[in-house]
C-alpha positions in Angstrom: 155.1 -88.1 201.1 151.9 -87.5 199.0 149.7 -88.0 202.2 151.2 -85.2 203.9 150.7 -83.0 201.1 147.3 -84.0 200.6 146.8 -83.8 204.5 147.9 -80.4 205.0 146.1 -79.4 201.6 142.8 -80.4 203.5 143.7 -78.5 206.5 145.3 -80.9 208.8 147.5 -80.0 211.5 150.5 -81.8 212.7 149.7 -82.5 216.4 152.6 -84.7 217.5 155.5 -86.2 216.2 156.2 -89.9 217.0 159.4 -92.1 216.4 157.7 -93.8 213.5 156.3 -90.6 211.8 153.8 -88.0 212.0 150.5 -88.2 213.6 148.0 -86.2 212.0 144.5 -84.7 213.3 142.0 -83.0 211.1 141.2 -79.9 213.3 139.1 -78.1 210.8 139.0 -77.3 207.2 140.9 -74.0 206.6 139.5 -73.4 203.2 135.9 -72.0 203.2 135.6 -70.4 199.9 136.8 -71.0 196.4 137.9 -68.6 193.6 137.7 -68.8 189.9 140.9 -68.2 188.3 142.7 -68.1 184.9 146.2 -69.5 184.8 148.4 -68.9 181.7 151.6 -71.2 181.3 154.3 -70.8 178.8 156.5 -73.8 178.3 159.8 -73.0 176.6 161.6 -76.2 177.1 159.6 -79.2 175.8 161.2 -81.7 178.2 159.4 -79.9 180.9 156.0 -80.5 179.7 155.7 -83.9 181.5 156.4 -82.1 184.6 153.8 -79.4 184.2 151.2 -82.3 183.3 151.8 -83.9 186.3 151.3 -81.0 188.5 148.2 -80.3 186.7 147.0 -83.8 187.3 147.8 -83.5 190.8 145.6 -80.7 191.0 142.9 -82.1 188.6 140.1 -82.0 191.0 140.2 -77.9 190.9 140.6 -77.9 187.3 137.5 -76.6 185.2 139.0 -76.9 181.7 142.4 -76.3 180.0 143.6 -75.5 176.4 147.0 -76.3 175.0 148.5 -74.4 172.0 151.8 -75.5 170.5 153.4 -72.5 169.0 155.6 -74.4 166.5 157.0 -71.1 164.8 158.5 -69.9 168.3 159.3 -73.3 169.9 156.9 -72.8 173.0 153.8 -74.4 174.1 151.1 -72.1 175.7 148.7 -73.8 178.1 145.7 -72.0 179.7 143.8 -73.5 182.7 140.7 -72.4 184.5 140.4 -73.5 188.1 137.8 -73.2 190.7 139.7 -73.6 194.0 140.8 -72.1 197.3 143.2 -69.3 196.6 145.8 -71.0 198.8 145.6 -74.0 196.3 145.7 -71.8 193.2 148.8 -70.0 194.4 150.4 -73.2 195.3 149.8 -74.5 192.0 151.2 -71.4 190.2 154.3 -71.1 192.4 155.1 -74.8 191.8 154.9 -74.5 188.0 156.5 -71.2 188.0 159.6 -72.8 189.7 160.2 -75.2 186.9 163.2 -74.1 184.9 162.0 -72.9 181.4 158.4 -72.4 182.4 156.5 -69.4 183.3 153.0 -69.2 185.1 150.8 -66.1 185.7 147.3 -66.2 187.2 144.5 -63.8 187.0 141.8 -64.0 189.8 138.2 -63.2 189.3 135.9 -61.4 191.8 133.6 -64.3 191.9 134.1 -65.9 195.4 132.1 -69.1 196.2 131.5 -70.8 199.6 133.0 -74.2 199.2 129.7 -76.0 200.3 128.2 -74.3 197.0 130.7 -75.7 194.8 
């Protein structure tokens, strides 16, 4: 299943379906520009930290840096992540993290838009 996620993320299009699975053709790269964004994540349930880290690892090629602060007095963990990625990728990551129970995520986008070739 991971190869399907990676193929779609790279702009692949499902051209035909065979009995044994799907056939992918890379038609063209859909993402032509990237944006710099800051994602704020608050983890209220410590047992969800592993799932958050798994998602961040999956998108690690887009992560510029991250900082985690355990706020023990309130029992929450606060994570800030700086990304340089296509807007679709940033939105997908924010949505996946935000759907986790006990986890909140918000994203700020900069006005810095760069063609992917210059990245």
